[in-house]
C-alpha positions in Angstrom: 24.9 -49.1 -32.3 21.6 -49.7 -33.8 21.7 -49.5 -37.8 25.2 -48.2 -38.1 24.0 -44.7 -36.0 25.6 -44.2 -32.9 23.5 -42.6 -30.4 25.5 -39.7 -27.9 23.5 -39.7 -25.0 25.5 -38.5 -22.4 28.4 -36.9 -25.0 28.0 -32.7 -24.8 28.0 -32.4 -28.5 25.0 -31.3 -29.5 23.8 -31.4 -26.4 20.6 -28.3 -25.9 20.5 -26.1 -22.7 16.6 -26.4 -21.5 17.3 -22.7 -19.6 18.7 -19.2 -20.0 21.8 -18.6 -18.4 20.4 -15.3 -17.7 17.6 -16.8 -15.4 19.5 -17.7 -12.2 21.6 -15.4 -12.1 22.1 -12.9 -8.7 19.9 -10.2 -10.7 17.7 -12.7 -12.5 13.9 -12.6 -12.2 14.5 -16.4 -10.0 18.2 -16.1 -8.7 16.8 -15.6 -5.4 14.4 -18.7 -5.5 17.1 -20.4 -7.2 19.4 -20.5 -3.6 16.7 -20.1 -1.6 16.7 -24.2 -2.9 19.9 -25.0 -3.4 21.7 -22.2 0.2 18.8 -21.6 1.8 21.1 -20.5 5.0 22.3 -17.4 2.4 19.0 -15.6 2.2 19.1 -12.5 3.8 15.9 -11.5 5.9 15.7 -8.7 3.5 15.6 -10.7 0.0 13.3 -12.6 1.3 10.7 -10.1 1.8 12.0 -8.4 -1.8 10.8 -11.9 -3.8 7.3 -11.8 -5.1 6.3 -15.1 -5.4 3.8 -14.9 -7.7 5.4 -13.4 -9.8 8.7 -15.8 -9.4 5.9 -19.2 -9.9 4.6 -16.8 -13.3 8.1 -17.1 -14.1 9.0 -20.6 -13.6 5.2 -21.2 -15.4 5.3 -19.7 -18.3 9.2 -19.7 -19.1 10.7 -17.6 -21.7 12.5 -20.7 -22.9 12.3 -23.5 -22.1 12.7 -25.2 -18.3 13.6 -28.8 -17.3 11.7 -30.7 -15.8 13.8 -30.8 -13.0 15.1 -27.2 -12.4 11.4 -27.1 -11.7 11.3 -28.5 -9.5 14.5 -26.9 -8.3 13.1 -23.4 -8.4 9.2 -24.3 -6.9 11.2 -25.2 -3.7 13.1 -21.9 -3.3 9.8 -20.7 -3.4 8.1 -22.8 -1.5 11.4 -21.8 1.2 10.7 -18.3 0.3 7.3 -18.8 1.6 8.3 -20.8 4.7 10.4 -17.9 5.8 7.9 -15.1 4.9 5.1 -17.2 7.0 7.9 -17.6 10.1 8.5 -13.7 9.7 5.1 -13.1 9.7 4.9 -15.6 13.2 7.1 -14.2 15.2 6.1 -10.4 13.9 2.6 -11.8 15.0 3.7 -13.2 18.2 5.4 -9.8 19.2 2.6 -7.8 18.9 0.6 -9.9 20.9 2.9 -10.2 23.6 2.9 -6.3 23.5 -0.6 -6.1 23.6 -1.2 -8.5 26.2 1.8 -6.3 28.3 -0.5 -3.0 27.5 -3.8 -4.4 29.0 -3.0 -6.5 32.1 -5.0 -6.9 34.6 -4.1 -5.4 37.8 -1.5 -2.6 36.0 -4.1 1.0 36.7 -1.5 4.0 36.9 -5.2 6.2 36.9 -5.6 8.1 40.3 -8.0 5.7 42.6 -10.1 9.4 43.1 -10.4 9.8 39.4 -11.6 6.2 38.4 -15.2 7.4 37.5 -14.9 10.0 35.2 -18.4 12.6 34.0 -20.7 11.7 31.8 -20.0 14.9 29.8 -16.5 14.6 29.7 -16.3 10.9 27.5 -19.5 11.2 25.4 -19.4 13.7 21.9 -22.4 16.2 21.8 
């Protein structure tokens, strides 16, 4: 007690929410981001690709309602995890494409008959 006044720090009376509940709903603008921050394994590949990182960061930086600093940190962690998963999926796709290209152009695997190995100049050039 200071000066006859009682300050309530941990009580719920007079507490102000630092974020809108609608922002973090499953269909809300940051629902997937919050899910990525807390339950990364529950996000599907489709949900990861549906999330627009630029819009999510813009919503975190310029929120409709004030956000607590801790919540901003959690949401930025979610954005990082989504970005990481997108990069991982891209790396896997590139590896598969590289493997297919290597299989298509591997040396010694030519299915062209030996008597047709040389083409006429007029057959391969434009007039």
